N, C-alpha and C positions, 0 to 999 in steps of 0.2 A: 778369507776374503768376504766382505759384506756384499749384500745385494747391490748397493749403489756403486760398488767398485767392479762388478762383473762387466766384462765387455759384451756389447751386443753381438750376437751371432745371427746370420741370416736364417729366416724360417725355412723349413724343409721345402715349402712350395716355391721358394725363390730360385730362379735360374739366371744367375748373373750373366751368363753368356748370351742371353736373349736380348739384352738391352745395354745401353751405355748411359753414363751420367755426365752432366756438365753444370757448372755454376751459372746462375742468371741473377740479374738485378731486377727487383720488383718494386714498383712505385715510382713516383717522381718527386722532385724537390729535395729538401735537405734530409728527409726521413725515409730514404729508400732502405730496403732490406735485401738480404741475400737469400737465394733459394737454390734448389736443385731440380733440374729437369731430367727425368728418367725416360730415355727415348728407346722405344722398341726397335728391333732391327728388321721388321717386316718390310716387304716390298711395297705394298699398297698403303696409302694413308689410312689410319685407323682412328679410334676415338681418343680424345684427350680429356684428362681429368685434373681439375684444380683441387687440392686438399686444403681444408681449413681446420685448424686445431681448435680445441676447446677453450673455455674461459681461463684467463691467467696468462702470464708472460712465457708462453711456450716457444721452444725452438721449432725448426721445420719438421723435426721428427716426432714432436709431442713427447719428448723424453720424460718418462716417469720412472724414477729409479733406474733399474737396469733395462727397462723396456722402452721401445720406440714404436708405438703403434702406427704412426703415419709412415714410418719407414717400412714397416711390414706391409702396409697397404701399397705403397709406391712400388716396392720390389715385387710384390705378388702380382699386381696388376700389370706392371711393365713386362713381367715374364710371360704374360698372356696377351700381348698385342696392344696394350694401351700406353700412350705417352702421358706421364704424370708430372705435375709441377707442384712442389711443396716449398714453403718459404717460412723463414723466421718471422714471428709476429713483431710488429713495431714496438710493442711494449716489452719485448725481450731484448731487442737491439738498442733501443733508444730510451735512456732514463728520462729524458725530457717528456717523451710521449706518455710513459707510464705514470709520471707524476703530474701531468697536465690537469689543472682544476676543471677544465671543460671537456674532458675526455668522454666520449660516448661509444657505445658498441659499434655504431655505424662508422665512426672515424677510425676505430681500431681495426675494422675488417674490410669494409666495402671498397675503398679506393684500391687497396692492394689486390683484392680478389678480382676486381674488374680488370686491372692491368695484367694479372696473370692469365685471365681468359684471353685477352688480346695476344699475349705472347704465344699461347698454345695455338690459337686460330691461325697465326702466321707461320707456324712451324711446318716444314715439309712432311713430317711424319704424321701429321694430324689432318683429318678431314674437318675443315672449319665449321661444317654443319653438325658436327658431333662432339662438341666440347661441353662437358658436364662439370658441375660443382659438387664435390663431396665434402660435407661438413660433419664433424664429430662433436657432440655435446653442444656447447654454445656455437660452434662452427656450423652445426646443423640448424640451430635456431635462426642464425643470421642468413643462412643460404637463400631463403626466399627473397630477402632484400637484395642480395647480390644479383639474383635473376632479374629483378626489376631494373636494377642499375645497368645490367649488361643483357639486353634483350636477345642477343645472339646465343645465350646459353641454351643448350638443347634440352636440359633436364637436370634434376637434382637427385643426389643420393644423400639421405639424412640418416646418420647413425647416432642413435641415442640423443635425438634432438629434443631439448627440453621445451615444454609448452606451459607447464605450471609457472606462475610468476616466480622469478628467481629468489626473491626475498622470502617468499612462502616456502619454497623448496629448501632454503637454507635452514629454516626452523625444523622442517621435517627431517632433514638429513642429520642434523646435530642431535635431534631427539632420538633417532634410530641408533646413532653411534653411542649415545649415553646408555642405551639398553644393553649393548653388547660389549662396551668398553667403559663401564661405570667408573673405574679408577682414573681414566684419562679424560672423561668429559663430565665435569661436575655440573650440578644444576645451575650454577651461576652463568655458565657458558650459554645454556639454553635461554636463560632469561635475557642475556645480552642480545642474542639474535632476535628474540621476540620483540624487545624494545626497539631495535633497529628496524625490524620489519614494520612495526606499527608506524614509525616515523615515515618510512617510504610510502605507506598507504595514505598518510594524512595530508590535509591541505597545507600543513606547515612546511612541507618539503619545498624548498626554494633553492635556486642555484647557489645561494650563499651558505647553506648548511655545511659545516665542516665534514670532509670525507671520513674523519675519524669517528663520527657519530653514525656512520652508515655501514651496511654489511660489506665485509671484505675490504674496507677502506677505499671503496670506489666512490668517485665524486658524485655530488647530487645530480649533475646533468646526465650522468650515466643512468641513474635510476629514473629520472624524469622521462627519458626516452623509452626505457624498458617498460614503464607503466602503460605506455600507449602502444607498444609494439605487439602485434598479434601475428606470429609467424604462420599460424594455421589459416587465417583469413587471407593473408597475402598469398600463400601457396595455392589456396583454392582458386584465386583469381588469375593465376599464371597461365593456365591452359597448357601446361607442359608435363611430360612424364616425370613421375616422382617415385623413387624407391625408398621406403622407410624401413630401417632395420632397428631392432630393439633386443637387448639382452634380457632374458627372463629373470636373471639374478641381480640385475642392476638396482642398487639402492639409491643412486644419485638421480638418475632419470628412470622412472618406473613405468611399468605397464599401466598401473591403476591411475597414476597422477599425470602422466604425460602422453603415453601412447593413445589412451582413450580419446584424448582431444584431437589427435591426428585422425583417428578412425572416424570420429563423428563429423569433424569439419570437412573431411575429404571424401565422405561417403558418396557424394554425387560426382566425383571426379574419376572417370573410368580409367584414366591412365595412371592411377595410383596403385602401387604394389607394396603391401605391408607384410613384413616377415618378423617373427619372433624366434630367437635362439634361446631356448629354455635354459641351457647350461651356462650361458655366457654372462659375464659381469659388464660393468660400464665400459671397460676397454675391449670388450668382446673376446676376453680370454675365457675358455671353458673351465668349469670347476664344479664342485658339489657343495651343498649346504649353504647357509647364509653367507653372503659376500661381506668381506671386511676390508679395510684399508691395507691390511697386511698382505693381501693378494698382490697388490701392485708392486711390492718389493721383491717378488719372486720372478726370476726370468721366465717369460712366457712369450707367446706369439698370438696374434689374432687368429681366431678360429678359421681353419682352412675352408670350411663350408661357406663362410662369409665371403672370402676371396672368390671362390668359385661362383657364388650367386651374383655378386656384383659383376664379375666378368661376363657371365651369361646374359645378364640384363643389358649390359653395354653393347655386347657384340651380336646378340641375336634378336632380342625383343625390341631394340630401339633403332633398327636400321631404317 
């Protein structure tokens, strides 16, 4: 049985008897998506958390091979008193959204996240003053924009939130992969990403540039928005508690290229808590040695220390 065929099993820290789950609809209009609300069985209303997956057409669990990092988070947090809402991305559910020539990061995430915040705030298991947004990777990058659009958000949890411009990071990542997987990443691939990144940076980037000429096949409006989007500056102006988590072995979002920007930009924000998990990769799976894509095909679960730290932050430090 290959890694992709292995069934997901609950992490050891999940206690399914402590919560229930039901389906919800997130968003409005013709492009609604389905989601799952994990509801803790506690007597008193507790915190609520909206989960945002990383870049790409992910389902609500952020399924990566045999792994489901957002389901790990949902079940881990719900087992400890938090009601959690996760949902399929519109680019996963709707082909028209994924192929839209005017797609932007904001369109992909923000309306759905804002609606999810409202669903949690109105749920009887949730204290409406304690609804948080937890974003992973690009979901962490966009989380500050969600907090601007939904001022009732109490705070943010940003896991491996990228701050380096994404087109620059793409060149860095593919160059790294070429050093560890030279047979799979030829020099021509690096050159293609460099050429695309140069176009993104240039004044020649207009909405009419074909998506095929740009990184990851994302349309020009996506890159035009990202060029002007500064998650650190937005986060610094929120005046809200922020927990930033980073894997020390992460090669996609790194301490040197991304976390340092959070550290510098939020240095004067006293309600910012930054933690590095030295053994963890981009999905917050513990391991040893240089991280590689092959790790994602091995069944694993999010580091239990990460679950414990988020739970403590939500339930004790942010009352």
